[in-house]
Structures are given as C-alpha cells and as structure tokens.
C-alpha positions in Angstrom: 0.0 0.0 0.0 2.9 2.3 0.8 4.6 1.6 -2.5 1.4 2.3 -4.4 1.0 5.6 -2.7 4.6 6.6 -3.7 4.0 5.6 -7.3 0.8 7.6 -7.4 2.5 10.6 -6.0 5.4 10.3 -8.6 2.9 9.9 -11.5 1.0 12.9 -10.2 4.1 15.0 -10.0 5.2 13.9 -13.5 1.7 14.6 -14.9 1.7 18.0 -13.3 5.1 18.9 -14.7 4.3 17.8 -18.2 1.1 19.7 -18.0 3.0 22.9 -17.6 5.3 22.2 -20.6 4.5 23.2 -24.2 2.8 20.2 -25.9 2.3 19.2 -29.6 1.6 16.2 -31.7 3.5 14.8 -34.7 2.0 15.8 -38.0 2.1 14.4 -41.5 3.4 17.1 -43.8 5.5 17.4 -46.9 9.2 17.3 -45.8 12.3 18.8 -47.4 15.8 18.4 -46.2 18.3 21.0 -47.3 21.9 22.2 -46.8 22.3 25.8 -45.6 24.9 28.0 -47.3 25.7 31.7 -47.3 25.1 33.3 -50.7 26.8 36.0 -52.7 25.7 37.1 -56.2 28.5 37.6 -58.8 28.5 38.2 -62.6 29.2 35.1 -64.6 32.8 34.8 -66.0 33.9 37.6 -63.9 37.7 38.1 -63.9 40.3 40.5 -62.7 42.2 42.2 -65.4 46.0 42.2 -65.1 48.7 43.8 -67.2 51.5 41.7 -68.6 53.8 44.7 -68.8 54.9 47.5 -66.5 54.5 51.1 -67.3 52.5 54.3 -66.6 48.8 54.3 -67.2 48.3 56.8 -70.0 44.6 56.5 -70.9 41.4 54.8 -69.7 39.0 54.1 -72.6 36.0 53.1 -70.4 34.2 54.0 -67.2 32.8 51.7 -64.5 29.4 50.3 -65.6 30.2 50.6 -69.3 29.5 47.6 -71.5 32.3 46.3 -73.6 32.8 43.7 -76.4 35.5 41.1 -76.6 38.6 42.9 -77.9 37.6 46.4 -76.9 40.4 48.6 -75.5 40.2 49.1 -71.8 43.4 50.8 -70.7 46.5 52.1 -72.5 50.0 51.9 -70.8 52.8 54.3 -71.9 56.2 52.9 -72.8 58.1 54.2 -75.8 60.5 51.3 -76.1 58.0 48.9 -77.7 56.9 51.5 -80.2 60.5 52.1 -81.3 61.2 48.4 -81.4 58.1 47.9 -83.6 59.2 50.6 -86.0 62.7 49.2 -86.3 61.3 45.7 -86.8 59.0 47.1 -89.6 61.9 48.8 -91.4 64.0 45.6 -91.2 61.1 43.6 -92.6 60.7 46.0 -95.5 64.4 45.8 -96.3 64.3 42.0 -96.1 61.4 41.9 -98.5 63.0 44.2 -101.0 66.2 42.3 -100.9 64.3 39.1 -101.5 61.7 40.1 -104.1 61.8 43.8 -104.7 62.9 45.7 -107.8 66.4 46.2 -106.3 66.6 42.6 -105.1 70.0 41.0 -104.8 68.8 37.9 -106.5 67.8 39.9 -109.6 71.4 41.1 -110.1 72.7 37.6 -109.7 70.2 36.3 -112.2 71.4 38.9 -114.7 74.9 37.7 -114.2 73.8 34.2 -114.8 72.1 35.2 -118.1 75.3 36.9 -119.2 77.4 33.9 -118.2 75.1 31.7 -120.2 75.5 33.8 -123.3 79.3 33.9 -122.8 79.4 30.2 -122.3 77.4 29.7 -125.5 79.8 31.9 -127.4 82.9 30.2 -125.9 81.4 26.8 -126.7 80.9 27.7 -130.3 84.5 29.0 -130.6 85.9 25.9 -128.8 84.0 23.3 -130.9 84.9 25.2 -134.1 88.6 25.2 -133.1 88.3 21.5 -132.0 86.9 20.6 -135.4 89.8 22.4 -137.1 92.3 20.8 -134.8 90.8 17.3 -135.5 91.7 18.1 -139.2 95.2 19.2 -138.2 94.4 22.8 -139.0 95.6 25.5 -136.7 98.0 25.5 -133.8 97.6 23.5 -130.5 98.2 26.7 -128.5 95.2 28.3 -130.1 93.1 25.1 -129.5 94.2 25.0 -125.8 93.3 28.6 -125.3 89.8 28.1 -126.7 89.3 25.1 -124.6 90.5 26.9 -121.4 88.1 29.8 -122.1 85.2 27.4 -122.6 85.9 25.6 -119.4 86.3 28.8 -117.4 82.9 29.9 -118.8 81.4 26.7 -117.6 82.9 27.1 -114.1 81.8 30.7 -113.8 78.2 29.7 -114.7 78.2 27.0 -112.1 79.6 29.3 -109.5 76.9 31.9 -110.2 74.2 29.3 -109.9 75.6 28.2 -106.5 75.9 31.9 -105.5 72.2 32.4 -106.5 71.0 29.4 -104.4 73.1 30.5 -101.4 71.9 34.1 -101.6 68.3 32.9 -102.0 68.5 30.7 -98.9 70.2 33.5 -96.9 67.6 36.1 -98.0 64.7 33.7 -97.2 66.1 33.1 -93.8 66.5 36.9 -93.2 63.0 37.5 -94.4 61.5 34.9 -92.0 63.6 36.3 -89.1 62.4 39.8 -89.9 58.8 38.6 -90.0 59.2 36.9 -86.7 60.8 39.9 -85.1 58.0 42.1 -86.4 55.3 39.8 -85.0 57.1 39.8 -81.7 57.2 43.6 -81.7 53.5 43.7 -82.4 52.8 41.3 -79.5 55.0 43.4 -77.2 53.1 46.6 -78.3 49.8 44.9 -77.7 50.9 44.1 -74.2 50.7 47.8 -73.4 47.1 47.9 -74.7 44.8 46.1 -72.3 41.7 44.7 -74.0 38.5 42.9 -72.8 38.5 39.1 -73.1 34.7 38.8 -73.0 31.5 40.6 -73.9 30.4 42.1 -70.6 30.5 45.0 -68.2 33.3 46.9 -66.5 32.5 46.5 -62.8 35.6 48.2 -61.4 38.7 50.2 -62.3 41.5 50.3 -59.8 44.0 52.7 -61.4 44.0 56.3 -62.5 46.0 57.9 -65.4 49.5 58.7 -64.3 49.7 55.8 -61.8 52.2 53.0 -62.2 50.9 49.7 -63.5 52.6 46.4 -62.7 51.9 42.8 -63.4 50.8 41.9 -59.8 48.0 44.3 -59.0 44.7 44.1 -61.0 43.7 47.1 -63.0 40.0 46.3 -63.6 37.2 43.8 -63.1 35.1 42.6 -65.9 32.2 40.1 -66.0 29.1 39.2 -68.0 26.4 41.9 -68.1 23.1 39.9 -67.9 24.2 36.5 -66.5 24.8 36.2 -62.8 25.7 33.2 -60.6 25.1 32.7 -56.9 28.3 31.7 -55.0 27.4 29.5 -52.0 29.8 28.5 -49.2 29.0 25.1 -47.9 30.3 23.5 -44.7 32.6 20.6 -45.3 30.3 18.2 -43.4 27.6 18.8 -46.0 29.6 18.9 -49.3 29.3 15.1 -49.8 25.5 15.5 -50.0 25.5 17.8 -53.0 25.4 17.0 -56.7 24.8 19.0 -59.9 21.2 19.7 -60.7 19.8 20.0 -57.1 17.2 22.6 -56.4 18.3 25.7 -54.5 16.1 28.3 -52.7 17.8 31.7 -52.5 16.9 34.7 -50.4 18.7 38.0 -50.8 18.9 40.8 -48.3 18.0 43.4 -50.9 14.7 41.6 -51.8 13.5 41.1 -48.2 11.3 38.0 -47.9 11.3 37.1 -51.6 12.5 33.5 -52.4 14.1 32.8 -55.7 14.6 29.3 -57.1 17.8 28.1 -58.7 19.7 25.0 -59.8 23.1 23.9 -58.5 25.4 24.3 -61.5 29.0 23.8 -60.3 30.9 22.3 -57.3 34.5 23.4 -56.7 36.6 20.5 -55.4 39.0 22.6 -53.3 38.3 23.4 -49.7 39.1 26.9 -48.3 41.4 26.1 -45.4 40.7 29.4 -43.7 36.9 29.1 -43.6 36.7 25.3 -43.8 34.1 25.6 -46.5 33.6 24.6 -50.1 32.4 26.9 -52.9 29.5 25.9 -55.1 27.6 27.9 -57.7 23.9 28.0 -58.5 22.1 29.7 -61.4 18.8 31.5 -61.1 15.8 29.8 -62.8 14.1 33.2 -63.0 16.5 35.9 -61.7 15.4 39.2 -60.1 15.1 42.1 -62.5 18.0 43.9 -61.0 21.2 42.4 -59.7 24.6 43.8 -58.7 27.9 42.1 -57.9 28.3 41.4 -54.2 24.6 41.1 -53.2 24.4 38.8 -50.2 21.9 36.4 -48.8 21.3 32.8 -47.9 20.7 29.6 -49.9 19.1 26.3 -49.0 20.2 23.4 -51.3 17.5 20.7 -51.4 19.0 17.2 -50.9 15.9 15.2 -50.2 12.1 15.6 -50.4 9.0 13.6 -49.3 5.4 14.4 -50.1 4.3 13.1 -46.7 6.4 12.5 -43.6 5.6 12.3 -39.9 7.4 15.4 -38.5 7.8 17.3 -35.3 9.5 20.6 -34.5 13.2 20.2 -34.1 13.1 22.1 -30.8 11.3 19.1 -29.3 14.2 16.7 -29.7 16.4 15.8 -26.8 20.0 15.0 -27.6 19.1 14.4 -31.2 17.4 11.1 -30.7 14.7 11.3 -27.9 11.5 13.1 -27.1 9.6 13.7 -23.9 6.2 12.0 -23.8 3.7 11.2 -21.1 5.7 8.0 -20.4 9.0 10.0 -20.0 11.9 10.2 -22.4 11.3 8.0 -25.5 13.8 7.1 -28.1 12.9 7.9 -31.7 14.5 7.2 -35.1 14.8 10.3 -37.3 14.9 10.7 -41.0 14.9 13.9 -43.0 15.6 17.2 -41.2 15.8 20.9 -41.9 16.4 24.0 -39.9 12.9 23.8 -38.3 11.4 20.3 -38.6 12.6 16.7 -38.3 11.1 13.5 -39.7 10.2 10.7 -37.2 10.6 7.2 -38.7 9.9 5.2 -35.5 9.2 5.5 -31.8 6.1 7.6 -31.7 3.0 8.2 -33.9 0.5 10.9 -34.6 -1.4 10.3 -31.4 1.6 10.7 -29.2 1.8 13.9 -27.2 5.3 15.3 -26.9 6.6 18.1 -24.7 9.1 20.7 -25.4 12.2 20.2 -23.1 13.2 23.0 -20.8 16.2 25.0 -22.1 
C-alpha cells in the first residue's frame, strides 16, 4: 500500500510537470531536407584584369558600368621602347622583303649575271668546238686550241659558281625574311601588351587605377564580367559537401529583396576546400532571376538534398540529444529521417497520437 502511494505521487508529479510544458503532436506534412549556405551574387565569367607589362597608365577608354565587347580597348599603358622596337622591326622587314623580291633585289642582279654567263658560255662553246673541229683536221695550232678550250671551261665554271651563288643568296635572304617577319610579329605582340583589352562581352565593374599611376603585373587594373548572367556563389560547410550534386534545387533569399524567395539550380561544385573558412564553394544559377542584380549582393541559400510528399514530422526544438522526445511516459527514443532548420522526420518510436513536450532550455 505504501509503494502504491509513492507511485501515485510520482505519477501525479510527472503529470503536473508535463502539463506545464509546451505540448504538440506529430503531423504528416511534406518534408524537405536542405543544406544551408551563405550566398553572394556575382557576374558570370567575372575576372580581374592584369597587365602583362609594367609602365605608366596613360589612358582609360571606359568607365565603371560601361558595357564592352571582346577585344575592346580598356586601358593604355605608356612605354616608348616597344613602339621604337616595332618601327625598327618594320623597317627591317621591308628591307628583307625588298632584298628578296623587290625591284632592287640581290637575286635579280645575280640572275642577270647568270644570263650573261650563259651567253658567254654559248659563245665560248661555239669557238671551242669550231677550233676543235679544225684541230681534228690538223688545221691551226695547238696553242690556239688549248686557249679556246680553257676559255670554254672557265665559262662553264663561272656559270656553275653563279648558280651556286644564287642558291646560297636565296637561302640567306629567305632566312633573313623569315627572321624579320618573326621579329616584327614579336614587336607587335609586345606593343599589344601595353594595350589592355577585354577578353569577353560584358561590363566593366571596377577600375583600380587612374591615369599617371604605375601599372605592374601583380595588382589588378580592372574587373570585368558578364552583363546579364549572374551566378550565386554558395559557401557550404565541409560536413555537407558530400550530400551535394549538380542539378539539385536551390532556394535563395537576398537581403536586398526582403522575404522574396528565388529558385535556382546547383550548377558547379568546386573541389578545393578553403582552409581558412573550412568551406567549399559551389555555384547556382537562377531559374528566374530578379530584374536587377549587382555584384556582391548577399543572402542565404538552401540546397534541397531530399524531399518527401508526406512525412511524420515534429519541430526540431522538441528533440532531446538528437534522438529522444519527452512523452507522457517519459523520455522516448525515436528514429529520425529527414531534417531541416525547423522540422525533423520521425521514422519510428512515436505516432500521430503521441503527445510530446518541449524540453526545458
């Protein structure tokens, strides 16, 4: 009888305590599990513009906010050496071309010499064979025959030497022309290095230098990105990155648009972890972007990793140590499934008719 009284008192005290706590019942609702990420809007293909040469910034062709096409001039750096080198290379190229194929070409003069040597050889050949024919008939002197023969052979040798001279000069001039062309192309490339141009069709979002300032190869001089296409950069905790894959649905909220929620799709996952923040960067694309976007707009993103049309759920605040709930029978173990920032799915342990109480903080 004594034990029964103690049990009744304990049950009464437990009942009175649970009566004072917030109570709810599990509900069957659609359930979505998502991964939280901080979000920043950035133009697609945005890059920082660097110079490949050092010098003084002479002219800025654009202003921040201007739209540019691929190849448009952005900045001009002053350095007279490349211009002088380009002009010298151009003059050397013209000289090499004239020497090779111009009206005063070296080869033309050698060709004229060859033609003259051919005529001389023909004449000497006639004289030689005429004298030889006479000598074969024992007419004339041997000295005269030998002289004609020597002159003929010298004409042959001179013609061969001129032909070799022509081939050698042609090879040398071809080589000089190719070298001059290469030097000129190199000088053009060097000159272009001092004219910074846009690599894409887009918008100039930032300029970091003013005319007269020194430009080097380390500091960026401008930032350019696409004009109408924006991506959402999301920073995901390393414990959640393995749950993500391309094509997952993303819900995005931006501070500039208050309570509006924009839907997007996960488009890219960067494989490298940022050691400082211990996060991974992923990118999402808006399915229907806001009318106005600017680089750097911040907000939040929730990447959907699982969905159920109907699940038994309870508020996450009612969980105790992640695996128990407080019922009329005391702490009860439960098996959880999907979960988000607010709700958690219950797979086993309680049902819709089980009253659960919110634990004290």
